[in-house]
Each structure stands twice: as structure tokens, then as C-alpha cells.
PAFIVEX-220277 format. One record per residue: residue number from 0; residue in three letters; z, x, y of N, C-alpha, C in turn. Coordinates in nm, 3 decimals, padded with zeros to 5 digits. Example, Ala and Ser with C-alpha at 12.3 -4.5 7.8 and 13.67 -1.06 7.14 Angstrom:
PAFIVEX-220277
<atom><k>0</k><r>ALA</r><n_pz>00.780</n_pz><n_px>01.319</n_px><n_py>-00.569</n_py><ca_pz>00.780</ca_pz><ca_px>01.230</ca_px><ca_py>-00.450</ca_py><c_pz>00.780</c_pz><c_px>01.320</c_px><c_py>-00.330</c_py></atom>
<atom><k>1</k><r>SER</r><n_pz>00.708</n_pz><n_px>01.285</n_px><n_py>-00.225</n_py><ca_pz>00.714</ca_pz><ca_px>01.367</ca_px><ca_py>-00.106</ca_py><c_pz>00.787</c_pz><c_px>01.290</c_px><c_py>00.003</c_py></atom>
//
This chain:
PAFIVEX-220277
<atom><k>0</k><r>MET</r><n_pz>00.000</n_pz><n_px>00.084</n_px><n_py>-00.117</n_py><ca_pz>00.000</ca_pz><ca_px>00.000</ca_px><ca_py>00.000</ca_py><c_pz>00.000</c_pz><c_px>00.089</c_px><c_py>00.124</c_py></atom>
<atom><k>1</k><r>ASP</r><n_pz>-00.086</n_pz><n_px>00.056</n_px><n_py>00.220</n_py><ca_pz>-00.087</ca_pz><ca_px>00.127</ca_px><ca_py>00.347</ca_py><c_pz>00.030</c_pz><c_px>00.082</c_px><c_py>00.434</c_py></atom>
<atom><k>2</k><r>ILE</r><n_pz>00.087</n_pz><n_px>00.178</n_px><n_py>00.504</n_py><ca_pz>00.197</ca_pz><ca_px>00.149</ca_px><ca_py>00.595</ca_py><c_pz>00.139</c_pz><c_px>00.122</c_px><c_py>00.734</c_py></atom>
<atom><k>3</k><r>ILE</r><n_pz>00.184</n_pz><n_px>00.016</n_px><n_py>00.798</n_py><ca_pz>00.145</ca_pz><ca_px>-00.015</ca_px><ca_py>00.935</ca_py><c_pz>00.245</c_pz><c_px>00.052</c_px><c_py>01.027</c_py></atom>
<atom><k>4</k><r>SER</r><n_pz>00.195</n_pz><n_px>00.144</n_px><n_py>01.108</n_py><ca_pz>00.283</ca_pz><ca_px>00.217</ca_px><ca_py>01.200</ca_py><c_pz>00.294</c_pz><c_px>00.142</c_px><c_py>01.332</c_py></atom>
<atom><k>5</k><r>VAL</r><n_pz>00.416</n_pz><n_px>00.138</n_px><n_py>01.385</n_py><ca_pz>00.446</ca_pz><ca_px>00.060</ca_px><ca_py>01.505</ca_py><c_pz>00.520</c_pz><c_px>00.147</c_px><c_py>01.606</c_py></atom>
<atom><k>6</k><r>ALA</r><n_pz>00.482</n_pz><n_px>00.132</n_px><n_py>01.733</n_py><ca_pz>00.557</ca_pz><ca_px>00.193</ca_px><ca_py>01.843</ca_py><c_pz>00.611</c_pz><c_px>00.079</c_px><c_py>01.930</c_py></atom>
<atom><k>7</k><r>ILE</r><n_pz>00.730</n_pz><n_px>00.100</n_px><n_py>01.982</n_py><ca_pz>00.798</ca_pz><ca_px>00.000</ca_px><ca_py>02.065</ca_py><c_pz>00.818</c_pz><c_px>00.058</c_px><c_py>02.204</c_py></atom>
<atom><k>8</k><r>VAL</r><n_pz>00.789</n_pz><n_px>-00.024</n_px><n_py>02.306</n_py><ca_pz>00.819</ca_pz><ca_px>00.014</ca_px><ca_py>02.444</ca_py><c_pz>00.902</c_pz><c_px>-00.100</c_px><c_py>02.502</c_py></atom>
<atom><k>9</k><r>GLU</r><n_pz>01.032</n_pz><n_px>-00.075</n_px><n_py>02.515</n_py><ca_pz>01.128</ca_pz><ca_px>-00.178</ca_px><ca_py>02.557</ca_py><c_pz>01.244</c_pz><c_px>-00.109</c_px><c_py>02.628</c_py></atom>
<atom><k>10</k><r>ASP</r><n_pz>01.276</n_pz><n_px>-00.152</n_px><n_py>02.750</n_py><ca_pz>01.382</ca_pz><ca_px>-00.086</ca_px><ca_py>02.825</ca_py><c_pz>01.523</c_pz><c_px>-00.127</c_px><c_py>02.785</c_py></atom>
<atom><k>11</k><r>ASN</r><n_pz>01.539</n_pz><n_px>-00.242</n_px><n_py>02.721</n_py><ca_pz>01.671</ca_pz><ca_px>-00.287</ca_px><ca_py>02.679</ca_py><c_pz>01.708</c_pz><c_px>-00.219</c_px><c_py>02.546</c_py></atom>
<atom><k>12</k><r>HIS</r><n_pz>01.812</n_pz><n_px>-00.137</n_px><n_py>02.551</n_py><ca_pz>01.852</ca_pz><ca_px>-00.058</ca_px><ca_py>02.433</ca_py><c_pz>01.880</c_pz><c_px>-00.146</c_px><c_py>02.311</c_py></atom>
<atom><k>13</k><r>ASP</r><n_pz>01.954</n_pz><n_px>-00.253</n_px><n_py>02.328</n_py><ca_pz>01.991</ca_pz><ca_px>-00.339</ca_px><ca_py>02.214</ca_py><c_pz>01.868</c_pz><c_px>-00.404</c_px><c_py>02.151</c_py></atom>
<atom><k>14</k><r>ILE</r><n_pz>01.777</n_pz><n_px>-00.452</n_px><n_py>02.232</n_py><ca_pz>01.654</ca_pz><ca_px>-00.514</ca_px><ca_py>02.180</ca_py><c_pz>01.568</c_pz><c_px>-00.408</c_px><c_py>02.110</c_py></atom>
<atom><k>15</k><r>ARG</r><n_pz>01.553</n_pz><n_px>-00.292</n_px><n_py>02.173</n_py><ca_pz>01.473</ca_pz><ca_px>-00.184</ca_px><ca_py>02.115</ca_py><c_pz>01.530</c_pz><c_px>-00.142</c_px><c_py>01.980</c_py></atom>
<atom><k>16</k><r>SER</r><n_pz>01.660</n_pz><n_px>-00.126</n_px><n_py>01.972</n_py><ca_pz>01.725</ca_pz><ca_px>-00.086</ca_px><ca_py>01.846</ca_py><c_pz>01.710</c_pz><c_px>-00.193</c_px><c_py>01.739</c_py></atom>
<atom><k>17</k><r>ALA</r><n_pz>01.726</n_pz><n_px>-00.319</n_px><n_py>01.777</n_py><ca_pz>01.711</ca_pz><ca_px>-00.428</ca_px><ca_py>01.681</ca_py><c_pz>01.568</c_pz><c_px>-00.435</c_px><c_py>01.628</c_py></atom>
<atom><k>18</k><r>MET</r><n_pz>01.471</n_pz><n_px>-00.416</n_px><n_py>01.715</n_py><ca_pz>01.331</ca_pz><ca_px>-00.417</ca_px><ca_py>01.671</ca_py><c_pz>01.303</c_pz><c_px>-00.302</c_px><c_py>01.576</c_py></atom>
<atom><k>19</k><r>GLU</r><n_pz>01.356</n_pz><n_px>-00.185</n_px><n_py>01.607</n_py><ca_pz>01.341</ca_pz><ca_px>-00.069</ca_px><ca_py>01.518</ca_py><c_pz>01.397</c_pz><c_px>-00.098</c_px><c_py>01.380</c_py></atom>
<atom><k>20</k><r>LEU</r><n_pz>01.518</n_pz><n_px>-00.152</n_px><n_py>01.375</n_py><ca_pz>01.581</ca_pz><ca_px>-00.186</ca_px><ca_py>01.247</ca_py><c_pz>01.499</c_pz><c_px>-00.288</c_px><c_py>01.170</c_py></atom>
<atom><k>21</k><r>LEU</r><n_pz>01.452</n_pz><n_px>-00.390</n_px><n_py>01.239</n_py><ca_pz>01.372</ca_pz><ca_px>-00.495</ca_px><ca_py>01.175</ca_py><c_pz>01.242</c_pz><c_px>-00.438</c_px><c_py>01.118</c_py></atom>
<atom><k>22</k><r>ILE</r><n_pz>01.174</n_pz><n_px>-00.358</n_px><n_py>01.196</n_py><ca_pz>01.046</ca_pz><ca_px>-00.301</ca_px><ca_py>01.151</ca_py><c_pz>01.069</c_pz><c_px>-00.206</c_px><c_py>01.034</c_py></atom>
<atom><k>23</k><r>ASN</r><n_pz>01.164</n_pz><n_px>-00.114</n_px><n_py>01.049</n_py><ca_pz>01.188</ca_pz><ca_px>-00.017</ca_px><ca_py>00.941</ca_py><c_pz>01.243</c_pz><c_px>-00.082</c_px><c_py>00.815</c_py></atom>
<atom><k>24</k><r>GLY</r><n_pz>01.304</n_pz><n_px>-00.199</n_px><n_py>00.828</n_py><ca_pz>01.356</ca_pz><ca_px>-00.271</ca_px><ca_py>00.712</ca_py><c_pz>01.255</c_pz><c_px>-00.365</c_px><c_py>00.648</c_py></atom>
<atom><k>25</k><r>SER</r><n_pz>01.135</n_pz><n_px>-00.369</n_px><n_py>00.704</n_py><ca_pz>01.030</ca_pz><ca_px>-00.457</ca_px><ca_py>00.650</ca_py><c_pz>00.932</c_pz><c_px>-00.376</c_px><c_py>00.568</c_py></atom>
<atom><k>26</k><r>GLU</r><n_pz>00.908</n_pz><n_px>-00.419</n_px><n_py>00.447</n_py><ca_pz>00.818</ca_pz><ca_px>-00.348</ca_px><ca_py>00.357</ca_py><c_pz>00.678</c_pz><c_px>-00.339</c_px><c_py>00.418</c_py></atom>
<atom><k>27</k><r>GLY</r><n_pz>00.622</n_pz><n_px>-00.220</n_px><n_py>00.415</n_py><ca_pz>00.487</ca_pz><ca_px>-00.200</ca_px><ca_py>00.464</ca_py><c_pz>00.478</c_pz><c_px>-00.163</c_px><c_py>00.612</c_py></atom>
<atom><k>28</k><r>TYR</r><n_pz>00.592</n_pz><n_px>-00.151</n_px><n_py>00.679</n_py><ca_pz>00.594</ca_pz><ca_px>-00.119</ca_px><ca_py>00.822</ca_py><c_pz>00.686</c_pz><c_px>00.001</c_px><c_py>00.848</c_py></atom>
<atom><k>29</k><r>ALA</r><n_pz>00.652</n_pz><n_px>00.079</n_px><n_py>00.949</n_py><ca_pz>00.737</ca_pz><ca_px>00.191</ca_px><ca_py>00.990</ca_py><c_pz>00.730</c_pz><c_px>00.206</c_px><c_py>01.141</c_py></atom>
<atom><k>30</k><r>CYS</r><n_pz>00.845</n_pz><n_px>00.212</n_px><n_py>01.204</n_py><ca_pz>00.852</ca_pz><ca_px>00.237</ca_px><ca_py>01.347</ca_py><c_pz>00.844</c_pz><c_px>00.388</c_px><c_py>01.366</c_py></atom>
<atom><k>31</k><r>ILE</r><n_pz>00.736</n_pz><n_px>00.434</n_px><n_py>01.431</n_py><ca_pz>00.716</ca_pz><ca_px>00.579</ca_px><ca_py>01.446</ca_py><c_pz>00.751</c_pz><c_px>00.628</c_px><c_py>01.586</c_py></atom>
<atom><k>32</k><r>GLY</r><n_pz>00.788</n_pz><n_px>00.535</n_px><n_py>01.674</n_py><ca_pz>00.828</ca_pz><ca_px>00.573</ca_px><ca_py>01.808</ca_py><c_pz>00.888</c_pz><c_px>00.455</c_px><c_py>01.882</c_py></atom>
<atom><k>33</k><r>ALA</r><n_pz>00.993</n_pz><n_px>00.482</n_px><n_py>01.959</n_py><ca_pz>01.056</ca_pz><ca_px>00.377</ca_px><ca_py>02.041</ca_py><c_pz>01.087</c_pz><c_px>00.440</c_px><c_py>02.177</c_py></atom>
<atom><k>34</k><r>PHE</r><n_pz>01.040</n_pz><n_px>00.374</n_px><n_py>02.283</n_py><ca_pz>01.047</ca_pz><ca_px>00.431</ca_px><ca_py>02.417</ca_py><c_pz>01.110</c_pz><c_px>00.333</c_px><c_py>02.513</c_py></atom>
<atom><k>35</k><r>ASN</r><n_pz>01.186</n_pz><n_px>00.386</n_px><n_py>02.609</n_py><ca_pz>01.256</ca_pz><ca_px>00.299</ca_px><ca_py>02.703</ca_py><c_pz>01.181</c_pz><c_px>00.279</c_px><c_py>02.834</c_py></atom>
<atom><k>36</k><r>ASN</r><n_pz>01.066</n_pz><n_px>00.345</n_px><n_py>02.850</n_py><ca_pz>00.985</ca_pz><ca_px>00.323</ca_px><ca_py>02.969</ca_py><c_pz>00.839</c_pz><c_px>00.358</c_px><c_py>02.942</c_py></atom>
<atom><k>37</k><r>ALA</r><n_pz>00.753</n_pz><n_px>00.312</n_px><n_py>03.032</n_py><ca_pz>00.609</ca_pz><ca_px>00.331</ca_px><ca_py>03.015</ca_py><c_pz>00.570</c_pz><c_px>00.478</c_px><c_py>03.025</c_py></atom>
<atom><k>38</k><r>GLU</r><n_pz>00.636</n_pz><n_px>00.551</n_px><n_py>03.111</n_py><ca_pz>00.602</ca_pz><ca_px>00.691</ca_px><ca_py>03.131</ca_py><c_pz>00.622</c_pz><c_px>00.773</c_px><c_py>03.004</c_py></atom>
<atom><k>39</k><r>ASN</r><n_pz>00.733</n_pz><n_px>00.752</n_px><n_py>02.936</n_py><ca_pz>00.756</ca_pz><ca_px>00.822</ca_px><ca_py>02.808</ca_py><c_pz>00.656</c_pz><c_px>00.778</c_px><c_py>02.702</c_py></atom>
<atom><k>40</k><r>ALA</r><n_pz>00.627</n_pz><n_px>00.649</n_px><n_py>02.700</n_py><ca_pz>00.530</ca_pz><ca_px>00.596</ca_px><ca_py>02.604</ca_py><c_pz>00.392</c_pz><c_px>00.658</c_px><c_py>02.625</c_py></atom>
<atom><k>41</k><r>LEU</r><n_pz>00.350</n_pz><n_px>00.669</n_px><n_py>02.750</n_py><ca_pz>00.219</ca_pz><ca_px>00.728</ca_px><ca_py>02.781</ca_py><c_pz>00.210</c_pz><c_px>00.874</c_px><c_py>02.737</c_py></atom>
<atom><k>42</k><r>GLU</r><n_pz>00.321</n_pz><n_px>00.942</n_px><n_py>02.741</n_py><ca_pz>00.324</ca_pz><ca_px>01.082</ca_px><ca_py>02.701</ca_py><c_pz>00.313</c_pz><c_px>01.098</c_px><c_py>02.548</c_py></atom>
<atom><k>43</k><r>LYS</r><n_pz>00.378</n_pz><n_px>01.009</n_px><n_py>02.473</n_py><ca_pz>00.391</ca_pz><ca_px>01.029</ca_px><ca_py>02.328</ca_py><c_pz>00.296</c_pz><c_px>00.945</c_px><c_py>02.242</c_py></atom>
<atom><k>44</k><r>ILE</r><n_pz>00.267</n_pz><n_px>00.823</n_px><n_py>02.282</n_py><ca_pz>00.187</ca_pz><ca_px>00.734</ca_px><ca_py>02.197</ca_py><c_pz>00.049</c_pz><c_px>00.791</c_px><c_py>02.164</c_py></atom>
<atom><k>45</k><r>PRO</r><n_pz>-00.022</n_pz><n_px>00.855</n_px><n_py>02.259</n_py><ca_pz>-00.153</ca_pz><ca_px>00.911</ca_px><ca_py>02.221</ca_py><c_pz>-00.145</c_pz><c_px>01.018</c_px><c_py>02.112</c_py></atom>
<atom><k>46</k><r>GLN</r><n_pz>-00.030</n_pz><n_px>01.083</n_px><n_py>02.098</n_py><ca_pz>-00.012</ca_pz><ca_px>01.182</ca_px><ca_py>01.991</ca_py><c_pz>00.024</c_pz><c_px>01.114</c_px><c_py>01.859</c_py></atom>
<atom><k>47</k><r>LEU</r><n_pz>00.100</n_pz><n_px>01.004</n_px><n_py>01.867</n_py><ca_pz>00.147</ca_pz><ca_px>00.936</ca_px><ca_py>01.746</ca_py><c_pz>00.040</c_pz><c_px>00.846</c_px><c_py>01.683</c_py></atom>
<atom><k>48</k><r>LEU</r><n_pz>-00.046</n_pz><n_px>00.786</n_px><n_py>01.766</n_py><ca_pz>-00.150</ca_pz><ca_px>00.694</ca_px><ca_py>01.722</ca_py><c_pz>-00.099</c_pz><c_px>00.584</c_px><c_py>01.629</c_py></atom>
<atom><k>49</k><r>PRO</r><n_pz>-00.007</n_pz><n_px>00.502</n_px><n_py>01.676</n_py><ca_pz>00.041</ca_pz><ca_px>00.390</ca_px><ca_py>01.593</ca_py><c_pz>-00.069</c_pz><c_px>00.285</c_px><c_py>01.575</c_py></atom>
<atom><k>50</k><r>ASN</r><n_pz>-00.056</n_pz><n_px>00.205</n_px><n_py>01.469</n_py><ca_pz>-00.147</ca_pz><ca_px>00.093</ca_px><ca_py>01.448</ca_py><c_pz>-00.121</c_pz><c_px>-00.021</c_px><c_py>01.545</c_py></atom>
<atom><k>51</k><r>VAL</r><n_pz>00.006</n_pz><n_px>-00.036</n_px><n_py>01.585</n_py><ca_pz>00.049</ca_pz><ca_px>-00.147</ca_px><ca_py>01.670</ca_py><c_pz>00.145</c_pz><c_px>-00.093</c_px><c_py>01.776</c_py></atom>
<atom><k>52</k><r>VAL</r><n_pz>00.132</n_pz><n_px>-00.144</n_px><n_py>01.899</n_py><ca_pz>00.229</ca_pz><ca_px>-00.114</ca_px><ca_py>02.004</ca_py><c_pz>00.288</c_pz><c_px>-00.246</c_px><c_py>02.051</c_py></atom>
<atom><k>53</k><r>LEU</r><n_pz>00.421</n_pz><n_px>-00.258</n_px><n_py>02.042</n_py><ca_pz>00.492</ca_pz><ca_px>-00.374</ca_px><ca_py>02.095</ca_py><c_pz>00.541</c_pz><c_px>-00.336</c_px><c_py>02.233</c_py></atom>
<atom><k>54</k><r>MET</r><n_pz>00.489</n_pz><n_px>-00.403</n_px><n_py>02.336</n_py><ca_pz>00.511</ca_pz><ca_px>-00.363</ca_px><ca_py>02.474</ca_py><c_pz>00.584</c_pz><c_px>-00.471</c_px><c_py>02.552</c_py></atom>
<atom><k>55</k><r>ASP</r><n_pz>00.693</n_pz><n_px>-00.432</n_px><n_py>02.617</n_py><ca_pz>00.761</ca_pz><ca_px>-00.518</ca_px><ca_py>02.714</ca_py><c_pz>00.681</c_pz><c_px>-00.510</c_px><c_py>02.844</c_py></atom>
<atom><k>56</k><r>PHE</r><n_pz>00.648</n_pz><n_px>-00.623</n_px><n_py>02.904</n_py><ca_pz>00.571</ca_pz><ca_px>-00.622</ca_px><ca_py>03.029</ca_py><c_pz>00.659</c_pz><c_px>-00.592</c_px><c_py>03.149</c_py></atom>
<atom><k>57</k><r>ASN</r><n_pz>00.786</n_pz><n_px>-00.628</n_px><n_py>03.145</n_py><ca_pz>00.876</ca_pz><ca_px>-00.611</ca_px><ca_py>03.260</ca_py><c_pz>00.958</c_pz><c_px>-00.484</c_px><c_py>03.244</c_py></atom>
<atom><k>58</k><r>LEU</r><n_pz>00.894</n_pz><n_px>-00.371</n_px><n_py>03.260</n_py><ca_pz>00.961</ca_pz><ca_px>-00.242</ca_px><ca_py>03.248</ca_py><c_pz>00.995</c_pz><c_px>-00.188</c_px><c_py>03.387</c_py></atom>
<atom><k>59</k><r>PRO</r><n_pz>01.098</n_pz><n_px>-00.103</n_px><n_py>03.396</n_py><ca_pz>01.126</ca_pz><ca_px>-00.038</ca_px><ca_py>03.524</ca_py><c_pz>01.015</c_pz><c_px>00.063</c_px><c_py>03.555</c_py></atom>
<atom><k>60</k><r>GLY</r><n_pz>00.985</n_pz><n_px>00.084</n_px><n_py>03.680</n_py><ca_pz>00.876</ca_pz><ca_px>00.176</ca_px><ca_py>03.713</ca_py><c_pz>00.743</c_pz><c_px>00.110</c_px><c_py>03.681</c_py></atom>
<atom><k>61</k><r>MET</r><n_pz>00.659</n_pz><n_px>00.179</n_px><n_py>03.605</n_py><ca_pz>00.530</ca_pz><ca_px>00.124</ca_px><ca_py>03.566</ca_py><c_pz>00.550</c_pz><c_px>00.006</c_px><c_py>03.471</c_py></atom>
<atom><k>62</k><r>ASN</r><n_pz>00.480</n_pz><n_px>-00.105</n_px><n_py>03.496</n_py><ca_pz>00.496</ca_pz><ca_px>-00.221</ca_px><ca_py>03.409</ca_py><c_pz>00.413</c_pz><c_px>-00.205</c_px><c_py>03.281</c_py></atom>
<atom><k>63</k><r>GLY</r><n_pz>00.439</n_pz><n_px>-00.293</n_px><n_py>03.186</n_py><ca_pz>00.374</ca_pz><ca_px>-00.284</ca_px><ca_py>03.056</ca_py><c_pz>00.224</c_pz><c_px>-00.306</c_px><c_py>03.059</c_py></atom>
<atom><k>64</k><r>ILE</r><n_pz>00.175</n_pz><n_px>-00.390</n_px><n_py>03.150</n_py><ca_pz>00.031</ca_pz><ca_px>-00.415</ca_px><ca_py>03.159</ca_py><c_pz>-00.041</c_pz><c_px>-00.288</c_px><c_py>03.204</c_py></atom>
<atom><k>65</k><r>GLU</r><n_pz>00.013</n_pz><n_px>-00.220</n_px><n_py>03.304</n_py><ca_pz>-00.046</ca_pz><ca_px>-00.094</ca_px><ca_py>03.350</ca_py><c_pz>-00.040</c_pz><c_px>00.011</c_px><c_py>03.239</c_py></atom>
<atom><k>66</k><r>CYS</r><n_pz>00.069</n_pz><n_px>00.014</n_px><n_py>03.165</n_py><ca_pz>00.083</ca_pz><ca_px>00.110</ca_px><ca_py>03.056</ca_py><c_pz>-00.024</c_pz><c_px>00.087</c_px><c_py>02.949</c_py></atom>
<atom><k>67</k><r>ILE</r><n_pz>-00.046</n_pz><n_px>-00.037</n_px><n_py>02.911</n_py><ca_pz>-00.149</ca_pz><ca_px>-00.069</ca_px><ca_py>02.811</ca_py><c_pz>-00.286</c_pz><c_px>-00.028</c_px><c_py>02.862</c_py></atom>
<atom><k>68</k><r>THR</r><n_pz>-00.314</n_pz><n_px>-00.056</n_px><n_py>02.988</n_py><ca_pz>-00.443</ca_pz><ca_px>-00.018</ca_px><ca_py>03.047</ca_py><c_pz>-00.464</c_pz><c_px>00.133</c_px><c_py>03.038</c_py></atom>
<atom><k>69</k><r>ARG</r><n_pz>-00.361</n_pz><n_px>00.209</n_px><n_py>03.071</n_py><ca_pz>-00.372</ca_pz><ca_px>00.355</ca_px><ca_py>03.064</ca_py><c_pz>-00.381</c_pz><c_px>00.405</c_px><c_py>02.920</c_py></atom>
<atom><k>70</k><r>LEU</r><n_pz>-00.308</n_pz><n_px>00.342</n_px><n_py>02.829</n_py><ca_pz>-00.317</ca_pz><ca_px>00.382</ca_px><ca_py>02.688</ca_py><c_pz>-00.457</c_pz><c_px>00.360</c_px><c_py>02.633</c_py></atom>
<atom><k>71</k><r>LYS</r><n_pz>-00.517</n_pz><n_px>00.250</n_px><n_py>02.670</n_py><ca_pz>-00.654</ca_pz><ca_px>00.222</ca_px><ca_py>02.624</ca_py><c_pz>-00.751</c_pz><c_px>00.331</c_px><c_py>02.667</c_py></atom>
<atom><k>72</k><r>GLY</r><n_pz>-00.728</n_pz><n_px>00.387</n_px><n_py>02.785</n_py><ca_pz>-00.815</ca_pz><ca_px>00.492</ca_px><ca_py>02.834</ca_py><c_pz>-00.787</c_pz><c_px>00.629</c_px><c_py>02.777</c_py></atom>
<atom><k>73</k><r>SER</r><n_pz>-00.667</n_pz><n_px>00.649</n_px><n_py>02.723</n_py><ca_pz>-00.629</ca_pz><ca_px>00.782</ca_px><ca_py>02.676</ca_py><c_pz>-00.616</c_pz><c_px>00.795</c_px><c_py>02.525</c_py></atom>
<atom><k>74</k><r>THR</r><n_pz>-00.632</n_pz><n_px>00.686</n_px><n_py>02.454</n_py><ca_pz>-00.611</ca_pz><ca_px>00.688</ca_px><ca_py>02.309</ca_py><c_pz>-00.743</c_pz><c_px>00.658</c_px><c_py>02.239</c_py></atom>
<atom><k>75</k><r>PRO</r><n_pz>-00.797</n_pz><n_px>00.755</n_px><n_py>02.165</n_py><ca_pz>-00.929</ca_pz><ca_px>00.739</ca_px><ca_py>02.105</ca_py><c_pz>-00.943</c_pz><c_px>00.613</c_px><c_py>02.018</c_py></atom>
<atom><k>76</k><r>ILE</r><n_pz>-00.842</n_pz><n_px>00.581</n_px><n_py>01.942</n_py><ca_pz>-00.852</ca_pz><ca_px>00.468</ca_px><ca_py>01.851</ca_py><c_pz>-00.865</c_pz><c_px>00.336</c_px><c_py>01.924</c_py></atom>
<atom><k>77</k><r>CYS</r><n_pz>-00.810</n_pz><n_px>00.326</n_px><n_py>02.045</n_py><ca_pz>-00.819</ca_pz><ca_px>00.204</ca_px><ca_py>02.125</ca_py><c_pz>-00.958</c_pz><c_px>00.184</c_px><c_py>02.181</c_py></atom>
<atom><k>78</k><r>ASN</r><n_pz>-01.036</n_pz><n_px>00.287</n_px><n_py>02.186</n_py><ca_pz>-01.168</ca_pz><ca_px>00.278</ca_px><ca_py>02.248</ca_py><c_pz>-01.279</c_pz><c_px>00.255</c_px><c_py>02.148</c_py></atom>
<atom><k>79</k><r>SER</r><n_pz>-01.246</n_pz><n_px>00.243</n_px><n_py>02.021</n_py><ca_pz>-01.352</ca_pz><ca_px>00.226</ca_px><ca_py>01.919</ca_py><c_pz>-01.379</c_pz><c_px>00.080</c_px><c_py>01.891</c_py></atom>
//
């Protein structure tokens, strides 16, 4: 079975931790990165290349919509 890799971008620590536990506890899924802001996510997600990114839109600093837009431009898999 292929594992679906997931990255989380969520500023609320409790929500981010709960999502990590839920994903890692679900068969066939693995959380490969969890970030508390868009800036950290933009730095790491292009290297990790997750299958799925769960993005909070209301982040401090850069919002989630801008982060997704930038990820699409910097991540090869998003452009195919």
C-alpha cells in the first residue's frame, strides 16, 4: 500500500498536534511536516513534497491563500 504523505500548516498548537496524531494514527497516511506559519511552510514543503497540504487560511503574517499560491509556483509537482 502506498502511503499518502501530508503536511499541515496551522498556527494553533493544539489543533496542529491533534491533526498530526490523527493523520499518523490513520493507516496509509503519514504526517511528514507540521508548520505554525506560512513562512516556515514555504521554506520546507518544496523539499518534502507531500501528497497533500492541509492549510489554515487565517495564519499570522502571510495568509494561507498566499502561501498556497507561492507553493504552486515553487513546487514542481504542483505544476504538472
